[in-house]
C-alpha positions, 0 to 999 in steps of 0.5 A, a space after each residue: 819254534 819253527 811254527 812260532 815264526 811262521 806267523 810272527 814278522 821276522 826280518 833279516 838284514 846282512 850287512 858285511 860283517 854283521 847281521 840284525 834279525 827282528 822279530 816282532 809278535 805283537 807290540 808289546 813283544 819286539 826285538 831286534 838282534 844285532 850280531 856282528 862278526 869279529 875279523 877272527 871269526 869263529 875263533 872270537 864269539 859273536 858281539 851280541 846286542 838285544 834291542 827293544 823299545 817295550 822290553 826292559 833293559 835289564 832284561 834285555 842286558 839279562 839276554 844277551 850275557 846268555 847270548 855271549 855265554 851260549 856262543 863262548 861253547 862254540 868257539 872255533 865252530 859256526 855261531 849262527 846256524 
């Protein structure tokens, strides 16, 4: 996956307890992920919100659910690498 991201537009921003990551491959393949760290992180999972203008809301909600379930596996461990 690393080789895929080298040619794509990826941006990052860290603000207090929130991290934003933006990814754009084409005008139809763009996504922004917001990760919020709770006060008892890593004992609680990240709050994950995905945003995208071209992608369907139902798809984004399904992806959020998968991401949240995956983060649950890493409670009390580093959830973001």
